[in-house]
C-alpha positions as CSV (number, residue, x, y, z in Angstrom):
1,A,106.4,168.1,101.8
2,I,108.3,164.8,101.3
3,G,111.2,166.6,99.5
4,R,111.6,169.3,102.2
5,F,111.6,166.5,104.8
6,A,114.4,164.7,102.8
7,K,116.4,168.0,102.9
8,L,116.0,168.3,106.6
9,L,117.5,164.9,107.1
10,E,120.3,165.4,104.5
11,R,121.3,168.9,105.9
12,P,123.8,167.5,108.6
13,L,125.6,165.8,105.8
14,V,127.1,168.9,104.5
15,G,130.8,169.0,105.9
16,S,132.3,166.8,108.6
17,R,132.4,169.8,111.3
18,I,128.6,170.0,110.9
19,I,128.3,166.4,111.4
20,Q,130.4,166.4,114.5
21,R,128.6,169.3,116.1
22,A,125.3,167.9,115.3
23,A,126.4,164.5,116.9
24,S,127.8,166.1,120.0
25,T,124.5,167.9,120.8
26,I,122.2,165.1,120.5
27,V,120.8,163.8,124.0
28,S,120.5,160.0,124.1
29,I,119.1,158.1,127.1
30,P,119.3,154.4,127.1
31,S,116.0,152.8,125.9
32,E,115.5,150.6,128.8
33,K,115.0,153.8,130.9
34,H,112.0,155.0,129.1
35,P,109.3,155.3,132.1
36,W,106.5,153.8,129.8
37,L,108.4,150.5,129.3
38,A,107.7,149.5,132.8
39,E,104.2,150.6,132.7
40,V,102.9,147.9,130.4
41,P,104.3,144.5,130.1
42,A,105.4,143.3,126.6
43,P,107.2,140.1,125.2
44,A,110.7,139.8,124.6
45,S,110.0,139.9,120.9
46,F,108.7,143.5,121.2
47,K,112.2,145.1,121.3
48,P,112.4,148.4,123.6
49,E,113.2,150.6,120.6
50,E,110.2,149.1,118.8
51,R,107.9,149.9,121.6
52,I,109.3,153.5,121.8
53,L,108.5,153.9,118.0
54,C,105.0,152.9,118.9
55,F,104.9,155.5,121.7
56,L,106.2,158.1,119.4
57,A,103.6,157.4,116.7
58,A,100.9,157.8,119.3
59,N,102.3,161.0,121.1
60,T,103.1,162.6,117.5
61,A,99.2,161.9,116.5
62,A,98.0,163.3,119.8
63,G,100.0,166.3,119.6
64,N,101.8,165.6,122.8
65,I,105.1,167.4,121.8
66,E,106.9,167.1,125.2
67,N,106.2,163.3,125.1
68,V,107.5,163.2,121.6
69,E,110.9,164.9,122.8
70,R,111.0,162.4,125.6
71,D,110.4,159.4,123.3
72,W,113.0,160.8,120.8
73,K,115.8,161.1,123.7
74,H,115.2,157.4,124.5
75,L,115.4,156.3,121.0
76,P,118.8,155.0,120.2
77,I,120.5,157.3,117.6
78,T,121.0,154.3,115.3
79,H,117.2,154.5,115.1
80,H,116.7,158.0,114.4
81,A,116.0,157.3,110.7
82,Q,113.2,154.8,111.8
83,G,111.9,157.5,114.1
84,A,111.7,160.2,111.4
85,E,110.0,157.7,109.1
86,I,107.4,156.8,111.8
87,I,106.8,160.5,112.6
88,L,106.4,160.9,108.6
89,Q,103.9,158.1,108.5
90,I,101.6,159.6,111.0
91,H,100.5,162.5,108.5
92,T,98.6,159.6,106.7
93,L,96.5,159.0,110.1
94,A,96.5,162.3,112.0
95,G,97.4,165.0,109.3
96,F,100.5,166.9,108.3
97,P,100.5,169.6,111.0
98,R,101.0,166.8,113.6
99,S,104.0,165.3,111.8
100,I,105.4,168.6,111.2
101,N,105.1,169.8,114.7
102,A,107.0,166.5,115.9
103,L,109.7,166.8,113.2
104,I,110.3,170.4,114.4
105,R,110.8,169.3,117.9
106,V,113.0,166.4,117.1
107,E,115.2,168.5,114.9
108,Q,115.6,170.9,117.9
109,V,116.5,168.0,120.3
110,G,119.0,166.7,117.7
111,M,118.8,164.2,114.8
112,C,121.7,161.9,114.0
113,P,123.2,162.4,110.6
114,I,121.4,160.1,108.2
115,A,123.1,158.6,105.1
116,A,121.2,159.9,101.9
117,K,120.5,156.4,100.7
118,E,118.3,155.7,103.9
119,I,115.8,158.5,102.9
120,E,116.3,158.5,99.1
121,E,113.1,158.0,96.9
122,N,112.6,157.0,93.5
123,Q,109.6,159.1,92.1
124,D,108.1,156.2,90.2
125,L,104.2,156.4,90.1
126,G,104.0,152.8,88.7
127,K,106.0,151.5,91.4
128,W,104.0,153.5,94.1
129,Q,100.8,151.8,92.6
130,K,102.3,148.3,92.5
131,D,103.9,148.6,96.0
132,G,100.6,150.1,97.4
133,L,98.6,147.1,96.2
134,D,100.9,144.7,97.6
135,T,101.0,146.4,100.9
136,M,97.3,146.6,101.1
137,D,97.1,142.9,100.2
138,A,99.5,142.1,103.2
139,V,97.6,144.3,105.7
140,Y,94.0,143.3,104.6
141,G,94.3,140.0,102.9
142,S,91.3,138.8,100.9
143,V,89.2,141.9,101.8
144,S,91.7,144.2,100.1
145,D,89.9,144.3,96.8
146,K,86.5,144.9,98.3
147,M,88.0,147.8,100.4
148,L,89.3,149.4,97.3
149,R,86.0,149.2,95.6
150,N,84.3,150.8,98.6
151,F,86.9,153.6,98.7
152,K,86.4,154.3,95.0
153,G,82.7,154.5,95.7
154,M,83.2,157.0,98.3
155,H,85.1,159.5,96.4
156,P,86.8,159.1,92.9
157,L,90.2,160.1,94.1
158,L,90.3,158.2,97.4
159,E,91.2,155.0,96.2
160,L,94.1,156.4,94.4
161,M,95.3,158.4,97.1
162,L,95.4,155.6,99.5
163,V,96.9,153.1,97.1
164,E,99.5,155.5,95.4
165,H,100.4,157.6,98.4
166,A,99.6,156.1,101.6
167,Y,100.4,152.6,101.1
168,G,102.7,153.0,98.1
169,R,104.7,156.1,98.6
170,I,104.7,156.0,102.4
171,L,104.0,152.7,104.0
172,S,105.9,150.7,101.4
173,R,109.2,152.3,102.3
174,P,111.5,149.7,103.4
175,L,113.3,151.7,106.3
176,V,110.7,150.4,108.8
177,S,109.3,146.9,108.7
178,L,105.5,146.7,107.9
179,R,105.1,144.7,111.3
180,V,106.4,147.8,113.2
181,R,104.3,150.2,111.0
182,E,101.3,148.3,111.6
183,L,101.9,148.2,115.5
184,A,102.5,152.1,115.2
185,T,99.2,152.4,113.3
186,L,97.3,150.5,116.0
187,A,99.0,152.7,118.7
188,V,97.3,155.7,117.0
189,T,93.8,154.2,116.0
190,A,93.4,152.7,119.4
191,G,93.5,156.1,120.9
192,M,91.4,158.0,118.4
193,N,88.3,156.1,118.7
194,L,88.3,154.8,115.4
195,P,86.5,151.3,115.8
196,V,86.4,150.3,112.2
197,Q,90.1,151.2,111.6
198,M,91.2,149.6,114.7
199,F,89.5,146.4,113.8
200,T,91.2,146.2,110.5
201,H,94.6,147.1,111.9
202,L,94.4,144.6,114.8
203,R,94.3,142.0,112.2
204,G,96.8,143.8,110.0
205,C,99.4,143.5,112.9
206,L,98.9,139.7,112.9
207,R,99.0,139.5,109.2
208,T,102.4,141.4,108.9
209,G,104.1,139.2,111.6
210,A,103.2,140.8,115.0
211,T,102.2,138.5,117.8
212,R,99.2,138.6,119.9
213,E,101.2,139.5,122.8
214,E,102.7,142.5,121.1
215,V,99.3,143.5,120.0
216,V,98.0,143.4,123.4
217,S,101.0,145.5,124.6
218,V,100.3,148.2,122.2
219,V,96.5,148.3,123.3
220,E,97.2,148.3,126.8
221,A,99.6,151.4,126.4
222,T,96.8,153.5,124.9
223,G,95.9,155.0,128.4
224,L,99.5,156.4,128.7
225,V,99.0,158.6,125.5
226,W,95.2,159.1,125.3
227,G,93.8,158.6,128.8
228,P,91.9,156.0,130.7
229,A,88.6,156.6,128.9
230,A,90.4,155.9,125.4
231,L,91.9,152.6,127.1
232,T,88.6,151.5,128.1
233,K,87.3,152.0,124.6
234,A,90.2,150.4,122.9
235,R,89.8,147.3,125.0
236,H,86.2,147.1,124.3
237,I,86.9,147.3,120.6
238,R,89.6,144.6,120.8
239,D,87.6,142.2,122.8
240,Q,84.6,142.4,120.5
241,K,86.4,140.2,118.0
242,W,89.6,139.0,119.6
243,S,88.2,135.8,120.7
244,K,86.7,135.0,117.4
245,W,90.1,135.2,115.6
246,A,91.3,131.6,116.7
247,S,94.6,131.7,114.6
248,A,96.7,134.1,112.8
249,D,95.7,132.9,109.3
250,C,92.0,133.5,109.7
251,E,90.3,136.2,107.7
252,I,88.9,139.5,109.1
253,E,85.1,139.2,109.5
254,N,83.1,141.7,107.5
């Protein structure tokens, strides 16, 4: 699936006339005009294009294809590679069908030609293993080893799939910062009624450089994608431990 995705992105690079046609058909609306940006406040550090990537992540996971199209049209064409990367990432949370359906729609809307170097991949299992462990350490801190032991106990392949594929091959790709990836993950877990995962990724956002104000903005946007009931649950999950995390360098409580 990854190889086919790469071919999809590489396709506009064949011949300058194809590039010109592709670029001329892309609908691009200024990011600031995305209607959801005004619905939920956010700090200046949380850039409009980053917020749209989080909307895109949540709408992809929820299967809201019309909203995916709107998000894509408001995403600067200079960020199309990051947008495609976020959609790819969502298969680790909501499954391949959601990512595939979103990619089908954005291809129809128009995807800016992307340099091959932006999506190239060195198929190195050893590197995926190392990168996966490093990324898990960055997200989960001192509880990372315990989590891996628990995963291995649940199923002998679960630990390997999470380390090598999810965290190594996908989440360690450099095109999108880990901070933005974690905020996008939070946008999904907040709406899917996954309290355990939301707890860990709330903390993961702070560990990877997001501010509390950015995290609050993502949680408060839950209702836009998933509805008011989901927002109420997300707020409850957040507030259960939010006040106990006195500083950005504290540990997640087990």
